[in-house]
ZAMARGU-4260 file (C-alpha; in steps of 0.2 Angstrom, whole numbers, plus 5000, padded with zeros to 4 digits):
<rodrens>
0) 5000/5000/4998 | 5015/5012/5001 | 5020/5012/4984 | 5021/5030/4977 | 5023/5037/4995
5) 5039/5047/4998 | 5054/5040/5007 | 5049/5050/5022 | 5031/5045/5021 | 5033/5028/5015
10) 5045/5024/5031 | 5033/5033/5044 | 5019/5024/5039 | 5029/5007/5043 | 5034/5016/5060
15) 5015/5019/5063 | 5011/5002/5058 | 5016/4996/5072 | 5003/5004/5084 | 4990/5011/5076
20) 4981/5011/5058 | 4993/5018/5051 | 4983/5018/5033 | 4970/5028/5040 | 4982/5040/5049
25) 4991/5045/5032 | 4975/5044/5019 | 4965/5056/5031 | 4981/5069/5032 | 4986/5068/5013
30) 4984/5086/5004 | 4994/5095/4992 | 4997/5114/4998 | 5011/5126/4990 | 5018/5141/4994
35) 5028/5150/4982 | 5044/5159/4985 | 5059/5167/4977 | 5068/5151/4978 | 5054/5140/4973
40) 5040/5132/4978 | 5038/5124/4998 | 5026/5109/4998 | 5015/5103/5012 | 5008/5087/5010
45) 4999/5085/5026 | 4984/5093/5037 | 4986/5090/5050 | 5004/5086/5053 | 5010/5069/5057
50) 5023/5074/5070 | 5007/5071/5082 | 5004/5053/5085 | 4986/5049/5088 | 4993/5044/5107
55) 4999/5062/5108 | 5018/5059/5106 | 5027/5071/5094 | 5040/5067/5084 | 5056/5080/5085
60) 5071/5080/5077 | 5087/5077/5089 | 5105/5079/5083 | 5116/5066/5091 | 5135/5065/5092
65) 5145/5053/5084 | 5150/5044/5098 | 5132/5043/5107 | 5124/5039/5092 | 5122/5018/5095
70) 5117/5023/5113 | 5104/5034/5109 | 5097/5025/5095 | 5097/5008/5106 | 5086/5017/5119
75) 5075/5025/5107 | 5072/5005/5100 | 5071/5001/5118 | 5058/5011/5123 | 5046/5011/5106
80) 5052/4995/5097 | 5059/5003/5082 | 5067/5021/5076 | 5067/5033/5062 | 5084/5040/5058
85) 5088/5052/5044 | 5100/5044/5033 | 5111/5047/5015 | 5102/5038/5000 | 5120/5039/4992
90) 5128/5028/5005 | 5113/5014/5006 | 5120/4998/4998 | 5101/4993/4992 | 5097/5010/4983
95) 5097/5012/4965 | 5106/5030/4971 | 5120/5022/4981 | 5137/5031/4976 | 5126/5045/4970
100) 5124/5063/4975 | 5119/5065/4991 | 5100/5066/4997 | 5090/5063/5013 | 5082/5049/5017
105) 5071/5041/5032 | 5076/5023/5038 | 5066/5014/5051 | 5078/5002/5060 | 5066/4989/5069
110) 5078/4981/5081 | 5097/4981/5087 | 5108/4967/5089 | 5124/4962/5096 | 5133/4973/5081
115) 5119/4971/5065 | 5102/4980/5068 | 5087/4975/5057 | 5079/4987/5046 | 5067/4992/5033
120) 5065/5004/5019 | 5048/5004/5012 | 5051/5017/4998 | 5048/5011/4980 | 5047/5021/4966
125) 5054/5025/4949 | 5071/5034/4950 | 5082/5042/4938 | 5094/5030/4942 | 5081/5013/4939
130) 5067/5006/4950 | 5069/5006/4967 | 5061/4991/4976 | 5058/4991/4995 | 5071/4983/5008
135) 5068/4970/5022 | 5085/4967/5030 | 5099/4966/5043 | 5113/4978/5040 | 5131/4976/5051
140) 5135/4992/5063 | 5148/5000/5051 | 5135/4998/5034 | 5121/5008/5047 | 5132/5021/5054
145) 5139/5025/5039 | 5123/5030/5031 | 5118/5040/5046 | 5133/5048/5054 | 5143/5062/5048
150) 5128/5068/5035 | 5130/5082/5022 | 5125/5098/5022 | 5108/5098/5011 | 5106/5109/4999
155) 5092/5121/5000 | 5078/5111/4991 | 5084/5096/5003 | 5082/5106/5019 | 5066/5112/5014
160) 5061/5095/5012 | 5067/5089/5027 | 5058/5103/5038 | 5041/5101/5029 | 5042/5081/5029
165) 5027/5080/5044 | 5017/5093/5034 | 5020/5109/5045 | 5039/5114/5048 | 5049/5107/5061
170) 5066/5115/5068 | 5081/5104/5061 | 5095/5103/5073 | 5111/5113/5068 | 5126/5107/5060
175) 5133/5090/5066 | 5146/5077/5063 | 5135/5063/5071 | 5117/5057/5066 | 5099/5064/5065
180) 5086/5056/5074 | 5068/5057/5074 | 5064/5056/5093 | 5048/5052/5099 | 5043/5061/5114
185) 5028/5067/5125 | 5018/5080/5114 | 5011/5098/5123 | 5000/5110/5115 | 4990/5108/5101
190) 4994/5108/5082 | 5009/5117/5075 | 5004/5134/5067 | 5000/5133/5049 | 5013/5138/5037
195) 5010/5154/5030 | 5002/5158/5012 | 4999/5142/5008 | 4987/5138/4992 | 4978/5121/4996
200) 4962/5123/4983 | 4966/5109/4968 | 4959/5122/4957 | 4972/5135/4962 | 4987/5125/4966
205) 4987/5114/4952 | 4989/5127/4939 | 5000/5138/4949 | 5012/5123/4949 | 5009/5120/4929
210) 5014/5138/4927 | 5028/5142/4940 | 5036/5125/4934 | 5034/5129/4914 | 5041/5148/4921
215) 5057/5139/4929 | 5062/5131/4913 | 5075/5116/4916 | 5077/5123/4934 | 5060/5115/4935
220) 5069/5100/4939 | 5074/5104/4956 | 5056/5101/4960 | 5053/5085/4951 | 5055/5075/4969
225) 5041/5087/4976 | 5029/5082/4962 | 5032/5063/4964 | 5029/5064/4981 | 5014/5075/4979
230) 5005/5065/4967 | 5010/5050/4977 | 5003/5053/4991 | 4986/5059/4983 | 4985/5042/4974
235) 4988/5034/4991 | 4973/5043/4999 | 4963/5038/4985 | 4966/5020/4985 | 4963/5021/5003
240) 4946/5027/5001 | 4942/5014/4987 | 4942/5002/5000 | 4925/5008/5008 | 4917/5021/4995
245) 4916/5022/4978 | 4930/5010/4971 | 4929/5012/4955 | 4930/5030/4955 | 4943/5031/4968
250) 4954/5020/4959 | 4952/5029/4943 | 4957/5046/4950 | 4971/5037/4962 | 4978/5031/4942
255) 4977/5049/4936 | 4989/5057/4950 | 5001/5042/4948 | 5002/5045/4930 | 5005/5067/4932
260) 5023/5064/4938 | 5026/5057/4921 | 5020/5069/4910 | 5027/5083/4922 | 5045/5075/4919
265) 5042/5073/4902 | 5039/5091/4901 | 5053/5098/4911 | 5065/5087/4901 | 5058/5095/4885
270) 5063/5111/4893 | 5080/5105/4897 | 5083/5102/4878 | 5076/5119/4873 | 5056/5115/4867
275) 5048/5114/4882 | 5030/5106/4878 | 5017/5108/4892 | 5002/5103/4883 | 5000/5085/4891
280) 5006/5089/4908 | 4992/5101/4909 | 4978/5089/4901 | 4982/5078/4914 | 4980/5092/4927
285) 4963/5095/4918 | 4958/5079/4916 | 4962/5077/4936 | 4954/5092/4941 | 4936/5084/4931
290) 4938/5070/4943 | 4944/5073/4958 | 4930/5076/4972 | 4928/5095/4973 | 4936/5102/4989
295) 4936/5118/4999 | 4951/5128/4997 | 4958/5141/5007 | 4974/5152/5007 | 4981/5152/5024
</rodrens>
């Protein structure tokens, strides 16, 4: 069921599945909201934000010194049975992007043995490097520590994705040569304040996306991961609703969303070649707007 979800959400779903109805929690949170900035687009894929768990606990990013990484990781696993950590995709041996440019990735560690760790990576996608399949296995201490410690400085787009992974902006820890853990802590207060300036009505945000991406030309390639994530999340939500609703309509709409990133990628690639062709991508958006259920949108 996690096919099409981002590496953040796919592995968060597997974490939640240990205690909650994870598919329902995720599907009910899915949205597509966008804010435009001078540096590009800021995406929010979830409302309410997923950092707050159904039992009231919260996730927060925590910077861990290299020397303390294993101890803190094992403490989190003892406390909750598993732990989410930030890894570098380029250092994960099962990743089709292994050895390529650094990219942030959430990894689920499901246990701790003497010098080995059971891990689960539910991320599944068609990437420029090839088809990424889910991974379930056990890695050595050395492999895990290489993947999660001494992380690089993420670029601006990657940093925003990390901050917005739950749907609301979550502060990242300062520069660290150690690891970054998603620590589960007792909850306090209400929901996080929404990102200002977000547009979240499909009839507004989808044409806005097409316009901004077309205007960006070849630079639109930097936002392709966000388009894949947005469409994958919406397809996931429609597939979930198909389990208890108008199955034929929901599955058909899910297919339209799942196909959108391919058309956008083709348009971006045509722009890179100097011959931008956005007609098919815009037609795909029009098909989604005709098929998708009406929603009440707003500008926050």
